[in-house]
C-alpha positions as CSV (number, residue, x, y, z in Angstrom):
1,M,37.0,-10.8,25.9
2,S,25.8,-13.1,33.5
3,N,28.1,-9.8,33.2
4,D,29.7,-10.7,29.7
5,N,29.0,-7.1,28.8
6,H,30.7,-6.0,25.5
7,T,31.0,-2.3,24.5
8,E,31.9,-1.2,21.3
9,S,35.0,0.1,20.6
10,S,35.4,3.9,19.5
11,S,35.4,3.9,15.4
12,W,38.1,3.3,13.6
13,S,40.3,6.3,11.8
14,D,38.8,5.0,8.5
15,G,35.0,5.2,9.9
16,P,33.8,1.4,9.5
17,A,29.9,1.2,8.3
18,P,27.7,0.4,11.3
19,R,26.5,-3.0,9.7
20,R,30.7,-3.7,9.5
21,R,30.7,-2.8,13.5
22,F,27.7,-5.0,14.1
23,R,29.4,-7.4,12.5
24,A,33.1,-7.3,14.2
25,L,31.2,-6.8,17.7
26,N,29.6,-10.8,16.6
27,I,33.1,-12.0,15.6
28,I,34.5,-10.2,19.0
29,V,31.6,-12.2,21.2
30,A,32.7,-15.8,19.0
31,V,36.5,-14.8,20.0
32,I,35.5,-14.7,23.7
33,A,33.5,-18.0,23.8
34,V,36.1,-19.8,22.1
35,L,38.6,-18.4,24.5
36,T,36.1,-19.1,27.8
37,V,34.5,-22.3,26.9
38,A,34.4,-24.3,30.7
39,G,36.3,-27.4,31.4
40,L,34.2,-30.4,32.6
41,L,33.4,-29.7,36.4
42,I,35.8,-32.4,38.7
43,A,33.3,-34.1,41.0
44,N,34.3,-33.8,44.7
45,L,36.9,-30.6,44.2
46,A,35.6,-28.7,46.8
47,S,36.4,-31.1,49.9
48,G,39.7,-30.1,52.1
49,D,39.3,-26.9,51.9
50,D,40.9,-24.9,54.7
51,G,39.1,-21.9,54.7
52,S,42.6,-19.6,54.5
53,D,40.8,-17.9,52.2
54,T,37.4,-17.2,50.9
55,P,36.4,-16.1,47.3
56,G,36.1,-12.8,46.2
57,S,33.9,-11.0,44.5
58,G,34.7,-8.2,41.4
59,S,37.9,-8.2,39.9
60,P,41.1,-9.6,41.7
61,R,43.1,-8.2,44.3
62,P,47.0,-8.2,43.8
63,D,48.7,-9.7,46.8
64,K,52.0,-9.3,48.1
65,A,53.4,-12.2,47.0
66,S,53.0,-11.2,43.3
67,G,56.0,-10.3,41.1
68,T,58.6,-11.6,44.0
69,A,60.6,-14.3,44.8
70,D,57.4,-15.8,46.8
71,A,56.1,-16.4,43.5
72,P,57.8,-19.3,42.2
73,G,57.7,-20.3,38.3
74,A,57.8,-23.5,36.9
75,A,60.4,-26.6,36.4
76,R,60.4,-27.2,32.9
77,T,58.4,-26.7,30.2
78,E,55.6,-29.6,28.0
79,A,54.5,-28.3,24.9
80,G,55.8,-25.0,25.0
81,V,53.8,-24.5,28.7
82,P,55.5,-23.9,31.9
83,V,55.0,-26.9,34.3
84,G,56.0,-28.2,37.3
85,Y,54.4,-26.0,40.2
86,P,55.2,-26.0,44.0
87,R,51.7,-27.2,46.2
88,T,51.5,-23.9,47.7
89,K,49.6,-20.8,46.9
90,A,52.0,-19.1,44.7
91,G,52.5,-22.3,42.4
92,A,49.1,-22.1,42.1
93,K,48.8,-18.3,41.4
94,A,51.9,-19.1,38.8
95,A,50.2,-22.1,37.5
96,A,47.3,-20.0,36.3
97,S,49.0,-17.2,34.9
98,N,50.8,-19.1,32.8
99,F,48.4,-21.0,31.4
100,Q,46.2,-18.1,30.5
101,A,49.1,-16.6,28.5
102,A,50.1,-20.4,26.8
103,Q,46.3,-20.2,25.7
104,S,46.7,-16.4,24.6
105,T,48.7,-16.5,21.3
106,T,47.9,-16.8,17.4
107,A,49.4,-20.7,17.2
108,F,46.5,-21.2,20.1
109,L,43.7,-20.3,17.9
110,A,45.1,-20.8,14.3
111,D,46.8,-24.1,14.9
112,P,44.3,-27.4,15.7
113,D,47.5,-29.4,16.4
114,T,48.9,-26.5,18.8
115,R,45.6,-26.0,20.6
116,R,45.4,-30.0,21.7
117,K,48.7,-30.0,22.5
118,I,48.2,-27.2,25.0
119,T,45.2,-28.4,26.3
120,D,46.5,-31.6,27.4
121,V,49.2,-29.9,29.5
122,V,46.7,-27.3,31.0
123,M,43.6,-29.4,32.0
124,A,43.1,-32.3,34.1
125,P,42.7,-35.1,32.3
126,E,39.2,-35.2,33.2
127,A,38.6,-32.0,31.3
128,A,40.8,-32.2,28.4
129,G,38.6,-34.3,26.2
130,Q,35.4,-32.1,25.9
131,R,37.6,-29.0,26.5
132,K,39.4,-29.7,23.0
133,A,36.5,-31.0,21.5
134,T,34.4,-28.0,21.5
135,L,37.7,-25.7,21.5
136,D,38.3,-27.5,17.9
137,A,34.5,-26.6,16.8
138,Q,34.1,-23.3,17.6
139,T,37.6,-22.4,16.8
140,G,37.3,-23.7,13.0
141,K,34.6,-21.9,12.4
142,L,35.7,-19.2,13.7
143,M,39.0,-18.8,11.7
144,A,37.2,-19.9,8.7
145,Q,34.8,-16.6,9.3
146,L,38.3,-14.5,9.6
147,G,40.4,-16.5,6.6
148,I,42.8,-17.4,8.8
149,L,45.0,-20.2,7.5
150,E,47.3,-22.5,10.2
151,S,49.8,-20.1,9.9
152,G,47.9,-17.4,11.8
153,R,47.9,-15.4,8.9
154,T,45.3,-14.9,5.9
155,A,45.8,-15.6,2.5
156,K,46.5,-11.9,1.4
157,G,49.3,-11.9,4.5
158,A,47.6,-10.3,7.0
159,A,48.2,-11.5,10.7
160,L,46.2,-12.6,13.2
161,I,46.7,-10.9,16.3
162,N,46.1,-12.6,19.6
163,R,47.8,-10.8,22.8
164,H,47.4,-11.3,26.5
165,A,48.9,-10.0,29.7
166,T,47.6,-10.4,33.2
167,L,47.2,-7.0,35.2
168,A,46.4,-8.6,38.5
169,A,46.2,-12.1,40.0
170,E,44.6,-13.5,43.3
171,V,44.3,-16.9,45.0
172,T,40.7,-16.8,46.6
173,S,40.9,-20.0,48.1
174,F,43.4,-22.4,48.7
175,S,43.7,-26.1,50.1
176,K,46.4,-28.9,49.4
177,D,44.1,-30.6,46.9
178,L,42.1,-27.3,45.3
179,A,43.0,-23.8,44.3
180,T,40.7,-21.0,42.5
181,V,42.7,-18.0,41.1
182,E,41.2,-15.3,39.6
183,L,42.8,-13.1,36.6
184,W,42.5,-9.5,35.6
185,S,43.5,-9.1,32.4
186,V,43.7,-7.1,29.0
187,A,44.1,-8.9,25.8
188,V,44.1,-7.3,22.2
189,T,42.7,-9.5,19.2
190,G,42.2,-9.4,15.8
191,V,43.3,-9.1,12.2
192,A,45.7,-6.7,11.3
193,A,44.0,-5.8,7.7
194,A,42.2,-2.2,6.8
195,D,39.6,-4.7,5.5
196,S,39.0,-7.2,8.5
197,P,35.5,-7.4,10.1
198,L,37.5,-8.0,13.6
199,P,40.0,-5.2,13.9
200,P,42.4,-5.7,16.5
201,T,40.2,-4.8,19.6
202,S,40.9,-4.3,23.5
203,E,38.7,-6.4,26.0
204,F,39.5,-6.4,29.6
205,T,38.4,-9.8,31.5
206,Q,38.6,-11.5,34.6
207,W,39.3,-15.1,34.2
208,N,38.3,-17.5,36.7
209,Y,40.5,-20.5,37.3
210,T,39.9,-23.7,39.6
211,L,42.9,-25.8,39.7
212,R,42.9,-29.3,41.2
213,W,46.5,-31.1,42.6
214,D,47.2,-34.0,40.7
215,G,50.9,-34.0,40.9
216,D,51.4,-30.9,39.8
217,W,48.2,-28.0,39.5
218,K,45.9,-28.9,36.8
219,A,42.6,-26.4,35.3
220,A,39.6,-28.4,36.4
221,T,37.4,-25.5,35.2
222,I,38.2,-21.8,33.1
223,T,35.7,-19.1,33.1
224,R,35.2,-15.8,32.4
225,S,33.8,-12.9,34.3
226,A,33.3,-9.0,33.8
227,G,36.6,-7.3,35.2
228,L,37.4,-3.5,35.8
229,V,37.3,-1.4,32.4
230,P,39.3,1.9,32.6
231,Q,38.3,4.8,30.5
232,T,39.1,4.5,27.1
233,S,42.5,6.5,26.0
234,A,42.2,9.8,24.6
235,G,44.1,8.8,21.7
236,Q,42.8,7.8,18.5
237,P,43.3,4.1,17.8
238,S,45.7,2.8,15.3
239,S,44.6,1.8,12.0
240,P,44.5,-2.2,11.6
241,S,47.4,-2.6,9.5
242,A,49.2,-0.7,12.5
243,F,49.1,-3.7,14.0
244,Q,50.7,-5.8,11.3
245,D,54.6,-6.7,13.0
246,L,53.0,-7.9,16.0
247,G,51.6,-11.1,13.8
248,G,52.5,-14.4,15.3
249,D,54.1,-15.7,18.7
250,A,57.1,-14.3,18.6
251,D,58.3,-11.3,21.5
252,V,55.3,-12.0,23.6
253,A,55.8,-11.3,27.1
254,P,57.4,-13.7,29.4
255,F,56.0,-16.4,31.5
256,A,55.6,-15.5,35.3
257,R,58.4,-16.7,37.2
């Protein structure tokens, strides 16, 4: 969760068969497709760029504003999503980071009503309708394949895990009307059950946000590309059921401030 190469995780402790691993890989691809459907392109968004930054290549580099008072958060929330950002580079960076976090929850995948409300807040008005329709179609099919109900659990009570953390953020271009932000992130997605076709699996990704100013920063497009992928841990992967206590959206990391 082009250069979208997906490498299969090392075998789980209970040793899944090759067919099961292949099935899991297909579902991982489906999860990524759901979370990375681009919004509609907004005409003439590129006008007015002041040239203060140029788009970067590869994974983003953190700048000095990250994690400091120069990276302000939002003024309020709508549908649980922080909104109300300053019209600055730091505001655009905080907006993209928070928008990604808001879309990276169990409820966003499992509950159509939650997903639509969040999408209306995150996306620019011109892009929201198409994105909601596409996400509904793809996510509904995926949740059915995984056996996930709107509660975020299977009929047997196994929890859907969908956790995300932004590791670095960079504003690659900025004007008063348009900003592009790259996020390097890691996500863990899967079902916490030993018989799951998709055990909780990690994915390193670069997310590319194009934000436009409409009284606040709104996402015009959201795409993904290959990010830095570190070496795998020397430790043995935990069993899928060990992730059960992480189910739901309680105790997730806070939004950017």
